[in-house]
C-alpha positions in Angstrom: -28.4 -92.4 157.4 -28.9 -96.3 156.5 -26.9 -95.7 152.6 -27.3 -99.7 152.1 -29.4 -103.0 154.4 -28.9 -106.4 154.0 -31.9 -107.9 151.3 -32.4 -111.0 153.4 -33.2 -109.1 156.3 -29.9 -109.5 158.9 -28.7 -107.4 160.4 -26.5 -105.7 158.2 -26.0 -102.2 157.0 -24.5 -100.2 155.3 -24.4 -96.2 157.3 -23.3 -93.0 156.4 -23.7 -89.2 157.3 -26.1 -88.8 160.5 -27.2 -92.3 161.9 -30.5 -92.1 164.3 -30.5 -95.6 166.0 -28.9 -94.8 169.4 -27.0 -98.1 169.8 -24.6 -98.3 166.8 -24.0 -94.7 167.6 -22.6 -95.7 171.6 -20.6 -98.2 169.8 -18.8 -96.4 167.7 -15.1 -95.9 168.7 -13.9 -93.8 165.9 -17.9 -91.0 165.1 -15.8 -89.2 163.0 -15.5 -91.2 160.4 -17.3 -90.9 157.3 -19.1 -94.6 157.3 -19.5 -97.3 159.7 -20.8 -100.8 158.4 -23.2 -102.7 161.8 -22.8 -106.1 161.6 -25.4 -108.4 164.4 -24.9 -105.7 167.1 -21.6 -104.8 166.1 -19.8 -102.3 164.6 -16.8 -104.1 162.1 -16.3 -101.5 160.3 -15.6 -97.3 160.3 -13.9 -95.5 158.0 -13.3 -92.2 155.2 -13.4 -95.0 152.3 -16.6 -95.0 150.5 -14.8 -98.2 149.1 -13.6 -100.0 151.5 -17.4 -99.5 153.0 -18.8 -101.2 150.4 -16.1 -104.6 149.3 -16.4 -104.3 153.8 -20.4 -104.4 153.7 -20.6 -107.0 150.3 -17.6 -109.5 152.6 -20.2 -109.6 156.1 -23.4 -110.2 153.6 -20.8 -112.5 151.4 -20.7 -114.5 155.3 -24.5 -115.3 155.5 -25.5 -115.9 152.0 -25.1 -114.5 148.5 -25.1 -110.2 148.0 -26.1 -108.3 145.3 -22.6 -107.3 145.2 -21.2 -104.2 144.9 -23.0 -101.3 143.6 -22.9 -100.7 139.8 -24.5 -97.8 138.0 -26.4 -98.2 135.1 -26.5 -102.0 136.6 -28.3 -101.5 140.0 -30.8 -99.6 141.6 -31.3 -99.1 145.4 -34.8 -99.9 146.5 -34.6 -99.1 150.3 -31.5 -99.4 150.7 -31.9 -102.9 149.3 -29.6 -103.5 145.9 -31.6 -104.8 143.2 -30.8 -105.1 139.4 -31.9 -102.4 136.6 
């Protein structure tokens, strides 16, 4: 499942749980890990740590554009996987 996707429309995604993308599933080296960061047709990170995954996702977005940063309850909302300010 996609948790977050790049607001700029780039090929950068934060996945967790069941992953529908065949490309992402076949590229994984550690399928037992809960979170996957995908960027430009390759797996960047597989981890069981949500904070580590989220920071990696933000860092990857920041390489290409200024990201919305980490999701903060009460300040942000996710709309179709894209971070928005409330």
